[in-house]
Backbone bond lengths (Angstrom), bond angles and torsions (degrees), N, CA, C in turn:
res aa  C-N    CA-C-N  psi(-1)  N-CA   C-N-CA  omega(-1)  CA-C   N-CA-C  phi
1 M - - - 1.466 - - 1.517 108.45 -
2 T 1.315 118.13 128.88 1.458 122.26 -177.26 1.512 111.14 -92.16
3 S 1.338 114.75 163.88 1.454 120.03 173.63 1.516 108.92 -74.63
4 G 1.329 116.44 174.38 1.455 120.47 -179.19 1.512 113.26 -61.84
5 N 1.357 116.36 -25.72 1.465 119.76 -178.66 1.520 112.78 -89.67
6 G 1.325 118.03 -6.38 1.452 120.36 -179.04 1.519 111.21 67.77
7 Y 1.324 115.35 -145.86 1.457 121.37 -178.55 1.528 108.34 -121.48
8 P 1.318 117.88 91.72 1.470 120.14 -173.92 1.523 112.02 -71.48
9 T 1.300 117.23 140.66 1.462 123.04 174.43 1.516 109.76 -152.42
10 A 1.314 115.47 140.70 1.461 120.68 174.49 1.521 110.68 -95.42
11 L 1.329 116.79 2.92 1.457 120.39 -178.14 1.523 109.46 -91.66
12 G 1.308 118.86 -139.36 1.456 120.66 -172.99 1.521 113.29 -73.35
13 A 1.305 115.42 135.84 1.462 122.25 174.54 1.523 107.75 -146.73
14 S 1.313 115.67 142.17 1.463 119.72 -173.88 1.517 111.72 -121.41
15 S 1.305 115.31 144.17 1.455 122.92 167.56 1.526 107.11 -119.76
16 R 1.309 116.82 -178.97 1.454 119.14 179.66 1.518 112.03 -63.99
17 E 1.351 116.37 -29.81 1.457 120.24 -174.32 1.521 114.68 -101.32
18 S 1.341 118.25 -23.03 1.464 118.54 -170.33 1.517 111.29 -151.46
19 I 1.340 114.53 168.72 1.460 123.20 172.92 1.521 107.25 -122.53
20 T 1.310 115.74 126.86 1.458 121.26 178.60 1.524 109.20 -104.43
21 L 1.309 115.91 133.71 1.466 120.80 178.14 1.517 108.81 -137.58
22 L 1.334 115.98 120.96 1.458 121.35 178.27 1.526 111.59 54.71
23 G 1.293 115.38 39.33 1.455 120.51 177.18 1.511 115.22 76.91
24 T 1.328 117.11 8.79 1.461 120.69 -179.90 1.524 109.38 -124.30
25 D 1.298 115.30 163.72 1.448 120.53 175.23 1.521 108.55 -81.78
26 L 1.333 116.67 118.38 1.460 121.16 -173.47 1.525 111.64 -58.30
27 A 1.316 116.70 -51.47 1.465 119.68 -175.14 1.514 111.76 -67.99
28 R 1.326 117.40 -41.05 1.464 120.72 -173.92 1.537 112.94 -82.76
29 D 1.350 116.54 -41.54 1.462 120.01 -168.48 1.522 115.04 -104.80
30 V 1.327 117.28 -18.08 1.460 119.86 -174.97 1.527 111.92 -110.10
31 M 1.302 116.60 -53.07 1.467 119.54 -176.95 1.523 111.38 -63.04
32 G 1.339 114.77 124.88 1.458 119.89 -179.45 1.506 113.96 83.37
33 S 1.334 117.30 -5.41 1.465 120.78 -178.57 1.517 113.33 -121.21
34 V 1.322 117.44 -27.06 1.463 122.35 -176.43 1.520 108.73 -116.78
35 G 1.331 117.27 123.59 1.459 121.11 177.75 1.519 111.41 -69.20
36 F 1.329 115.69 160.62 1.460 119.43 -175.08 1.530 111.72 -65.93
37 G 1.346 117.21 -40.20 1.454 118.87 178.43 1.517 112.01 -62.78
38 E 1.329 115.90 -43.47 1.459 120.53 176.93 1.527 110.99 -60.65
39 L 1.325 115.99 -41.51 1.463 119.82 -179.75 1.523 111.33 -66.79
40 A 1.327 117.55 -39.62 1.463 120.09 178.80 1.523 110.99 -61.06
41 F 1.331 117.20 -42.66 1.462 122.22 176.58 1.524 109.47 -61.53
42 W 1.310 116.26 -46.65 1.459 123.00 -178.24 1.527 110.85 -61.06
43 L 1.316 116.45 -43.61 1.460 120.67 179.22 1.523 112.04 -62.28
44 A 1.336 116.58 -39.36 1.467 120.32 -176.05 1.524 112.70 -75.21
45 T 1.327 116.72 -31.54 1.471 120.41 -174.85 1.524 112.97 -108.00
46 Q 1.315 116.88 -16.51 1.461 123.89 -174.51 1.524 111.66 58.50
47 R 1.317 115.25 29.14 1.470 122.40 167.96 1.513 107.40 -137.98
48 R 1.311 116.33 142.92 1.456 119.32 -177.91 1.519 109.71 -77.70
49 P 1.330 118.82 128.86 1.473 120.40 -178.14 1.517 111.48 -72.13
50 T 1.317 114.14 156.35 1.459 119.67 172.51 1.527 108.71 -73.85
51 P 1.319 117.80 164.59 1.468 119.13 176.42 1.526 113.25 -56.68
52 G 1.335 116.72 -38.55 1.460 119.36 178.50 1.518 112.05 -65.82
53 E 1.320 116.94 -42.22 1.460 120.42 177.57 1.517 110.58 -63.32
54 T 1.316 116.41 -39.99 1.461 119.59 178.36 1.519 110.60 -62.76
55 R 1.328 116.74 -41.13 1.472 119.46 -179.34 1.524 110.87 -62.74
56 V 1.329 117.38 -46.34 1.469 120.21 179.44 1.519 110.37 -64.21
57 F 1.317 117.34 -44.19 1.460 121.32 -178.72 1.522 110.91 -61.88
58 E 1.313 116.99 -44.84 1.459 119.33 -179.39 1.529 111.78 -70.80
59 A 1.327 117.15 -27.50 1.467 119.47 173.60 1.524 110.33 -65.43
60 V 1.330 116.39 -37.90 1.465 120.27 175.99 1.528 110.24 -63.67
61 L 1.327 117.06 -45.36 1.467 120.05 179.51 1.523 110.77 -59.79
62 A 1.326 116.43 -42.17 1.462 119.87 178.81 1.519 111.08 -64.44
63 A 1.337 116.92 -39.33 1.460 120.90 -178.25 1.517 112.77 -64.38
64 L 1.331 116.74 -30.45 1.460 121.41 -173.52 1.520 113.96 -102.39
65 A 1.335 118.16 -2.41 1.458 120.48 -172.01 1.527 112.90 -63.88
66 D 1.304 117.06 -46.36 1.466 118.95 -176.41 1.520 109.02 -153.43
67 H 1.322 115.42 140.38 1.463 120.16 178.15 1.519 110.46 -139.71
68 G 1.349 115.11 37.78 1.455 119.14 175.02 1.518 113.26 86.72
69 F 1.336 114.70 -154.72 1.465 121.19 -176.54 1.529 110.95 -81.38
70 T 1.317 115.17 63.34 1.458 120.53 173.28 1.533 108.72 -76.73
71 P 1.334 118.29 167.71 1.470 118.88 177.74 1.527 113.14 -55.17
72 T 1.332 117.99 -36.67 1.456 119.18 -179.81 1.525 110.99 -63.47
73 A 1.336 117.53 -38.85 1.460 120.90 179.28 1.521 110.98 -71.28
74 I 1.324 116.69 -41.84 1.461 120.38 -178.24 1.518 111.01 -63.81
75 V 1.333 116.62 -45.02 1.471 118.38 -177.19 1.520 110.72 -68.61
76 T 1.332 117.29 -31.64 1.462 119.41 175.76 1.527 110.68 -63.99
77 R 1.316 116.67 -45.30 1.465 120.25 178.93 1.530 110.97 -64.68
78 L 1.332 117.74 -42.70 1.465 120.66 -178.66 1.532 111.58 -67.40
79 T 1.319 116.43 -37.25 1.460 118.93 178.01 1.521 110.31 -66.20
80 Y 1.323 116.54 -39.39 1.462 119.67 177.12 1.531 110.23 -64.48
81 L 1.335 117.17 -37.67 1.462 120.57 176.11 1.519 110.48 -59.44
82 S 1.321 115.98 -42.16 1.456 120.31 -177.92 1.524 112.56 -76.47
83 A 1.339 116.91 -33.93 1.466 120.63 -176.41 1.523 109.48 -138.29
84 P 1.331 117.63 73.81 1.461 120.11 -178.15 1.519 113.23 -65.32
85 D 1.321 117.46 -12.88 1.457 121.61 176.33 1.521 112.34 -82.43
86 S 1.347 118.09 -1.51 1.457 121.30 -174.12 1.522 111.07 -128.70
87 V 1.324 115.26 76.43 1.470 118.75 175.25 1.517 110.21 -59.92
88 Q 1.329 116.99 -39.22 1.461 119.77 -179.59 1.528 110.99 -63.15
89 G 1.338 116.66 -35.73 1.457 119.36 177.88 1.506 111.97 -67.34
90 A 1.330 116.57 -39.47 1.467 120.05 179.27 1.521 110.63 -65.35
91 L 1.328 116.70 -44.19 1.464 119.89 178.15 1.528 110.59 -63.87
92 A 1.329 116.03 -43.98 1.465 119.54 -179.07 1.521 111.08 -62.85
93 A 1.316 117.32 -39.01 1.464 120.45 179.78 1.526 110.47 -60.15
94 G 1.324 116.56 -43.85 1.456 119.48 178.82 1.512 112.58 -66.14
95 L 1.332 116.81 -41.20 1.470 120.19 -178.83 1.516 111.79 -67.72
96 L 1.335 116.76 -32.33 1.470 119.40 179.85 1.526 111.82 -66.48
97 G 1.331 116.70 -18.49 1.464 120.24 178.18 1.509 113.90 -84.15
98 G 1.324 117.91 2.74 1.460 120.78 178.81 1.515 110.67 -78.05
99 G 1.314 116.85 93.16 1.463 120.83 -175.62 1.511 112.85 -133.42
100 S 1.313 116.06 -149.56 1.461 120.87 -170.16 1.520 113.68 -68.20
101 R 1.332 118.48 -18.96 1.464 120.52 179.92 1.516 112.75 -99.71
102 F 1.325 117.09 -32.36 1.459 121.38 179.33 1.531 108.46 -130.75
103 L 1.316 116.12 127.34 1.464 125.18 176.85 1.520 113.45 74.50
104 G 1.322 118.74 -44.58 1.450 120.32 -178.77 1.513 114.22 -63.72
105 V 1.326 117.07 -18.93 1.463 121.12 178.74 1.519 110.90 -59.50
106 T 1.330 117.14 -29.81 1.463 120.71 179.08 1.526 110.31 -57.45
107 E 1.325 116.11 -50.96 1.458 119.33 178.30 1.527 111.54 -69.64
108 D 1.317 117.18 -42.25 1.464 120.44 -178.38 1.524 110.81 -57.74
109 C 1.333 116.24 -43.87 1.454 119.70 -178.02 1.528 111.32 -69.91
110 G 1.333 116.74 -44.13 1.461 119.23 178.64 1.519 111.99 -59.34
111 R 1.326 116.58 -43.94 1.470 120.02 179.04 1.527 111.66 -66.11
112 F 1.337 115.66 -42.10 1.456 120.28 -179.48 1.521 110.53 -59.97
113 L 1.322 116.68 -49.71 1.460 120.45 -179.64 1.521 111.11 -61.74
114 H 1.327 115.70 -40.96 1.472 119.20 -179.55 1.525 111.20 -64.04
115 D 1.328 117.06 -40.55 1.462 120.10 178.93 1.522 111.24 -62.20
116 V 1.333 116.30 -40.84 1.467 119.94 178.02 1.522 110.14 -63.03
117 L 1.321 116.53 -46.48 1.463 120.58 -178.44 1.526 111.38 -64.47
118 A 1.325 116.40 -39.97 1.456 120.16 -177.92 1.523 112.02 -67.56
119 S 1.324 116.76 -26.88 1.464 119.94 -178.58 1.526 112.78 -91.01
120 A 1.323 117.55 -6.90 1.464 120.66 -179.92 1.527 110.38 -73.92
121 D 1.323 117.16 144.67 1.467 120.88 178.08 1.526 110.99 -64.03
122 A 1.337 115.65 -39.58 1.463 121.62 178.07 1.522 107.49 -156.10
123 L 1.324 116.71 150.55 1.451 120.03 -179.78 1.521 110.25 -78.57
124 P 1.316 117.32 139.83 1.477 120.57 178.10 1.522 111.26 -60.73
125 T 1.319 114.27 158.58 1.461 120.35 -179.44 1.524 112.81 -117.46
126 D 1.341 117.37 -3.03 1.461 119.83 178.45 1.525 109.12 -150.05
127 D 1.337 116.06 172.94 1.460 119.92 -176.67 1.518 112.57 -60.56
128 A 1.347 116.51 -36.38 1.463 119.42 179.97 1.524 110.43 -62.14
129 G 1.318 116.43 -40.48 1.464 120.12 178.27 1.516 112.39 -67.34
130 W 1.331 115.85 -41.80 1.469 118.89 177.60 1.521 110.92 -64.15
131 D 1.339 116.55 -39.84 1.461 119.41 179.10 1.517 111.36 -63.37
132 A 1.335 116.55 -38.90 1.460 119.81 179.53 1.525 110.85 -64.86
133 L 1.333 116.65 -43.40 1.463 120.00 178.38 1.526 110.36 -65.44
134 A 1.320 117.29 -41.23 1.464 120.76 179.05 1.519 111.12 -64.48
135 L 1.318 117.40 -40.60 1.466 121.03 179.78 1.520 110.34 -63.41
136 E 1.316 116.55 -43.22 1.462 121.10 177.20 1.534 110.56 -61.82
137 T 1.321 115.87 -39.99 1.465 121.03 -177.76 1.521 111.56 -67.45
138 V 1.325 116.93 -48.71 1.459 120.71 -178.46 1.523 110.33 -65.82
139 T 1.318 116.91 -38.76 1.466 121.27 178.80 1.529 110.35 -61.16
140 A 1.329 116.35 -44.32 1.464 120.28 -179.85 1.523 111.13 -64.69
141 Q 1.329 117.32 -40.15 1.464 120.37 178.31 1.526 110.67 -64.09
142 R 1.314 115.97 -42.31 1.473 119.97 179.82 1.529 110.40 -64.02
143 A 1.307 117.03 -42.51 1.461 120.45 -178.95 1.528 111.13 -65.00
144 A 1.326 116.26 -31.86 1.461 120.43 -179.77 1.523 112.00 -86.50
145 G 1.331 117.43 -2.08 1.459 120.42 -179.82 1.511 113.42 72.16
146 R 1.336 116.47 27.15 1.462 121.01 -179.32 1.527 110.68 -112.06
147 F 1.334 115.93 149.25 1.455 121.62 175.91 1.528 110.02 -77.37
148 V 1.305 115.22 156.72 1.457 120.99 171.47 1.522 107.47 -92.77
149 P 1.323 119.61 115.74 1.462 120.70 -178.69 1.530 111.01 -59.02
150 G 1.322 115.63 137.27 1.456 120.21 178.53 1.512 114.59 89.72
151 L 1.310 117.11 0.43 1.457 121.15 -178.47 1.524 109.40 -108.76
152 G 1.362 116.55 118.60 1.450 121.76 179.70 1.520 112.28 103.71
153 H 1.331 115.60 152.33 1.460 121.13 177.19 1.519 108.74 -153.62
154 H 1.342 116.50 139.31 1.462 120.08 -174.42 1.529 112.44 -74.54
155 V 1.323 118.42 -18.27 1.465 121.68 179.20 1.528 110.90 -112.08
156 H 1.326 116.31 -52.88 1.469 121.31 -174.08 1.530 110.46 -84.35
157 K 1.299 116.08 65.57 1.454 120.37 -174.63 1.525 113.14 -70.87
158 D 1.316 117.15 -20.77 1.465 120.65 179.39 1.524 112.14 -102.35
159 G 1.313 117.65 8.73 1.449 121.02 178.19 1.515 111.92 132.94
160 D 1.327 116.45 127.62 1.455 122.11 178.55 1.527 108.33 -82.58
161 P 1.316 119.30 120.07 1.470 120.22 -175.13 1.519 113.46 -64.63
162 R 1.306 118.87 -19.37 1.463 120.73 178.99 1.519 112.14 -71.87
163 T 1.322 116.29 -29.42 1.466 120.41 -171.26 1.527 113.05 -66.46
164 P 1.329 120.42 -55.12 1.466 118.27 -179.92 1.519 112.38 -63.55
165 R 1.331 117.32 -32.12 1.457 119.59 -179.66 1.528 111.08 -65.89
166 L 1.326 117.89 -41.62 1.459 119.65 179.73 1.522 110.97 -69.94
167 F 1.320 117.52 -37.94 1.466 119.53 173.01 1.531 110.04 -57.97
168 Q 1.308 116.93 -42.62 1.462 121.79 -179.00 1.535 111.25 -63.48
169 I 1.327 116.60 -46.48 1.465 120.15 -178.68 1.527 110.41 -63.29
170 A 1.322 117.19 -44.20 1.462 120.20 178.87 1.526 110.88 -61.49
171 A 1.332 116.94 -40.67 1.469 120.15 178.74 1.526 111.13 -65.22
172 E 1.320 116.69 -41.95 1.463 120.26 179.82 1.526 111.76 -61.68
173 E 1.323 116.70 -31.22 1.462 120.55 -179.04 1.527 112.72 -94.88
174 G 1.338 117.08 5.56 1.461 120.40 -179.39 1.514 112.97 65.91
175 L 1.336 116.98 32.08 1.454 121.78 -175.28 1.521 112.87 -119.73
176 T 1.335 116.63 26.50 1.461 120.65 172.47 1.519 107.68 -81.82
177 G 1.308 115.66 101.95 1.453 120.87 -178.09 1.518 112.07 -101.03
178 P 1.321 117.12 -168.03 1.470 120.53 -174.54 1.521 113.96 -65.53
179 H 1.322 118.45 -31.25 1.470 119.84 179.83 1.525 111.03 -67.37
180 L 1.316 116.84 -44.91 1.462 119.84 176.87 1.524 110.97 -66.95
181 A 1.323 117.33 -37.60 1.461 120.41 179.45 1.525 111.04 -62.76
182 L 1.318 117.06 -43.91 1.465 120.23 178.85 1.518 110.74 -67.46
183 F 1.326 117.07 -40.33 1.468 120.11 179.83 1.517 110.76 -62.75
184 A 1.330 116.77 -42.27 1.466 120.31 177.74 1.527 110.51 -62.42
185 A 1.326 116.94 -39.96 1.458 120.14 179.35 1.524 111.20 -66.19
186 I 1.311 117.64 -37.81 1.472 120.55 175.26 1.518 109.95 -58.76
187 G 1.320 116.15 -39.42 1.457 119.58 177.57 1.512 112.62 -63.64
188 R 1.321 117.22 -32.29 1.467 120.46 -178.92 1.523 112.98 -78.09
189 V 1.334 117.55 -37.00 1.466 119.25 -168.18 1.519 114.76 -102.92
190 H 1.326 118.97 -16.91 1.464 118.45 -170.50 1.530 113.90 -60.24
191 P 1.370 120.35 -29.79 1.470 117.10 178.87 1.527 113.16 -60.93
192 Q 1.333 117.66 -25.94 1.463 119.75 178.09 1.521 111.88 -63.77
193 V 1.325 116.33 -28.92 1.469 121.43 -177.84 1.514 111.33 -96.05
194 L 1.326 116.39 -43.78 1.455 120.71 -173.76 1.516 113.24 -87.65
195 G 1.319 117.07 -17.15 1.451 120.25 179.75 1.513 114.46 78.29
196 R 1.317 117.65 8.74 1.456 122.68 176.69 1.517 108.38 -157.16
197 A 1.332 115.54 158.65 1.454 120.38 -178.34 1.525 109.85 -97.54
198 L 1.315 116.67 129.00 1.454 123.76 176.36 1.524 108.97 -117.79
199 P 1.323 117.92 148.87 1.463 119.49 179.79 1.524 111.74 -76.81
200 L 1.316 115.83 148.25 1.452 120.93 166.55 1.527 107.07 -77.66
201 N 1.323 117.49 119.20 1.459 118.35 -172.43 1.528 112.46 -86.06
202 G 1.330 114.26 163.68 1.447 120.97 -175.07 1.518 113.31 -64.50
203 A 1.329 117.12 -38.52 1.462 119.68 179.17 1.522 110.56 -62.99
204 G 1.329 116.58 -38.52 1.458 120.03 -179.93 1.511 112.56 -67.52
205 V 1.344 117.21 -46.36 1.465 119.34 -179.33 1.521 110.30 -65.77
206 C 1.331 117.58 -30.46 1.460 120.31 175.49 1.528 110.40 -64.53
207 G 1.331 116.74 -41.56 1.454 119.49 177.33 1.517 112.41 -62.44
208 A 1.340 116.14 -40.90 1.455 120.27 178.47 1.525 110.84 -64.35
209 A 1.328 116.88 -43.02 1.463 121.14 -179.50 1.524 111.22 -65.30
210 L 1.327 117.29 -43.38 1.464 120.36 179.09 1.524 111.06 -63.21
211 A 1.333 116.52 -40.20 1.467 119.64 178.02 1.522 111.02 -64.31
212 D 1.327 117.19 -38.75 1.464 120.26 177.62 1.525 112.45 -67.17
213 L 1.325 117.21 -24.32 1.464 120.62 175.97 1.527 112.18 -76.75
214 G 1.324 116.48 -5.35 1.451 120.31 179.35 1.507 114.15 79.20
215 L 1.325 117.08 20.47 1.455 120.60 178.86 1.532 110.35 -77.25
216 P 1.323 118.25 152.03 1.470 120.42 -177.17 1.532 111.24 -59.89
217 L 1.312 115.98 126.90 1.462 119.80 -178.49 1.524 111.59 -60.85
218 Q 1.340 116.49 -33.15 1.461 120.13 -178.73 1.523 112.61 -67.51
219 L 1.328 117.13 -14.29 1.453 121.02 -176.62 1.531 113.24 -108.81
220 L 1.326 118.31 3.41 1.463 119.10 -175.85 1.520 111.76 -59.32
221 R 1.327 117.57 -39.34 1.457 119.17 177.61 1.530 109.99 -66.22
222 G 1.315 117.07 -31.91 1.446 120.43 177.94 1.523 112.28 -61.69
223 F 1.338 117.03 -37.79 1.458 119.71 178.13 1.531 110.84 -69.28
224 A 1.336 116.18 -34.88 1.464 119.14 175.67 1.523 110.36 -64.89
225 L 1.320 116.39 -39.20 1.472 120.49 178.13 1.528 111.27 -69.63
226 L 1.319 116.36 -35.60 1.463 119.94 175.04 1.528 110.11 -58.37
227 A 1.329 116.04 -46.59 1.466 120.40 179.27 1.516 110.77 -64.07
228 R 1.333 116.59 -45.43 1.453 119.58 -176.03 1.532 112.04 -68.09
229 T 1.330 117.79 -24.44 1.465 119.36 176.25 1.516 110.38 -57.78
230 A 1.327 116.74 -43.91 1.462 119.79 177.53 1.518 110.85 -61.52
231 G 1.320 116.85 -41.79 1.456 120.55 178.90 1.519 112.00 -63.96
232 L 1.323 117.08 -40.03 1.464 120.53 -179.34 1.519 111.29 -69.58
233 I 1.320 116.88 -34.38 1.466 118.84 173.26 1.523 109.46 -61.36
234 G 1.328 116.39 -40.54 1.460 119.91 175.81 1.517 111.94 -62.79
235 Q 1.331 117.06 -40.65 1.464 120.55 177.54 1.524 110.95 -61.47
236 L 1.330 116.30 -41.60 1.465 119.64 178.90 1.529 111.27 -67.31
237 A 1.331 115.81 -40.63 1.465 119.16 179.62 1.525 110.70 -60.94
238 E 1.333 116.14 -41.22 1.468 119.44 178.31 1.521 111.36 -70.69
239 E 1.333 116.38 -37.21 1.464 120.26 179.16 1.531 110.98 -62.05
240 I 1.317 116.83 -38.12 1.456 120.60 179.13 1.531 110.91 -64.58
241 R 1.341 116.06 -40.30 1.463 119.72 -176.69 1.521 113.14 -86.50
242 H 1.343 115.59 -36.53 1.468 120.51 -177.17 1.530 108.34 -135.56
243 P 1.320 117.93 77.05 1.471 121.37 -172.25 1.526 113.21 -67.47
244 V 1.322 114.79 138.76 1.464 121.87 173.70 1.523 111.61 -129.80
245 A 1.328 117.48 -11.73 1.467 120.41 -173.66 1.525 111.50 -59.91
246 N 1.337 117.24 -38.80 1.462 118.97 -179.75 1.521 110.90 -65.39
247 D 1.325 117.66 -35.91 1.470 120.22 176.81 1.524 110.88 -65.59
248 V 1.355 116.09 -39.67 1.470 119.90 177.16 1.526 109.65 -62.08
249 F 1.321 115.96 -46.20 1.474 120.13 179.21 1.522 111.25 -60.24
250 L 1.327 116.98 -48.19 1.463 120.00 -176.77 1.521 112.00 -67.55
251 S 1.334 116.91 -33.07 1.467 119.02 -179.68 1.518 111.19 -62.97
252 V 1.330 116.50 -31.32 1.464 120.57 176.19 1.517 110.45 -83.10
253 D 1.334 116.14 -46.23 1.457 120.56 -175.34 1.530 112.17 -63.42
254 L 1.327 116.64 -38.43 1.455 120.06 -177.20 1.529 113.14 -86.22
255 D 1.333 116.08 -9.29 1.454 119.47 -177.17 1.527 111.98 -111.15
256 N 1.335 116.87 10.19 1.463 117.36 178.54 1.530 109.90 -77.07
257 R 1.308 117.01 155.96 1.465 121.20 179.37 1.527 108.53 -138.86
258 S 1.274 115.38 143.47 1.457 121.15 -178.01 1.526 110.23 -80.84
259 V 1.313 115.99 133.34 1.461 121.08 178.07 1.530 108.56 -130.27
260 A 1.330 115.31 165.03 1.463 120.00 179.05 1.522 110.22 -67.66
261 P 1.321 118.75 149.32 1.463 121.52 178.08 1.531 111.12 -59.03
262 D 1.307 115.86 146.62 1.456 123.03 177.96 1.521 107.56 -121.62
263 P 1.341 117.75 84.09 1.470 120.95 -172.08 1.524 112.37 -58.17
264 Y 1.300 113.82 140.81 1.463 120.46 176.56 1.519 109.95 -74.11
265 V 1.338 116.43 134.35 1.457 122.35 176.50 1.523 107.80 -122.03
266 P 1.322 118.52 115.65 1.469 120.05 -178.44 1.526 111.17 -66.36
267 D 1.320 115.56 154.42 1.462 120.02 175.79 1.522 109.62 -61.91
268 P 1.332 116.96 142.84 1.470 119.16 179.95 1.515 111.31 -67.94
269 L 1.328 115.41 146.68 1.465 121.80 177.60 1.522 109.96 -102.33
270 P 1.339 117.25 155.91 1.485 118.48 176.88 1.518 111.12 -60.94
271 D 1.330 115.76 145.22 1.459 121.43 175.41 1.521 107.73 -77.65
272 E 1.341 117.06 117.77 1.452 120.25 -173.80 1.519 113.24 -65.99
273 T 1.331 117.13 -23.73 1.466 119.41 -175.63 1.516 112.29 -91.45
274 T 1.332 116.78 -33.77 1.471 118.83 -174.84 1.516 113.49 -110.82
275 G 1.314 116.11 -12.57 1.458 117.78 -177.18 1.511 112.15 83.46
276 G 1.352 117.35 -6.41 1.438 120.55 177.76 1.507 111.27 -87.18
277 R 1.317 117.19 -164.50 1.456 120.75 -179.05 1.528 109.88 -118.57
278 H 1.330 114.90 143.95 1.461 120.13 177.23 1.522 109.30 -68.31
279 G 1.292 115.46 148.83 1.465 121.09 170.79 1.492 112.56 73.09
């Protein structure tokens, strides 16, 4: 039994004659007129993006769609090998791997930058101010023994090609906001603290760009997964035509070697009576 107000939604609703989506007629006003990236933004914010916002958003989706034989791609192919009757299972397996090392950095970086900005007394107005805030931020992370999200890449050690391109697109559309400004400053100053230069990675700059678009921080990883879904469909399409998953499986299965057990030993706990440690 529902309340008097029912279940309100501004998203999809159907009648016998039509489907309404975001206050518009789906068949008449959306299909064939609104691109999928634009619609995804619209669905998440319930406001239609400007053309510039759509361009930046879709550039982020393109940047995150596929990056080769990452763990998410490999597990999707292997799951399909094991259960070719379950495309949804293969896709889900790959998406479940979107975490702190792959894809999740987008959300981690966006949230990190936002927390820094929210705690600042006032936002800088020039590069010198941004550099000072970035230097303070990186120094604090180093002192706490924490990584700076979005800094470093296991392959693109000399620079992630996605990063300058996304900065360029955002600048062309007048959408370089405080998150991108702080991220760029981190890229400039971090060698002073870390003693070496690391690249600003593509997942991190995507998080900064999405945050500057005003998208919900809690959903930033969701947008990365949206992009990667397209990439995983591509991985499956290629696997069907040119399979490699069985070779990956056999390379592990045929190359395993038996070793002696290595029993797990838990960390010692304090001795409650003496204050010392057991063992």
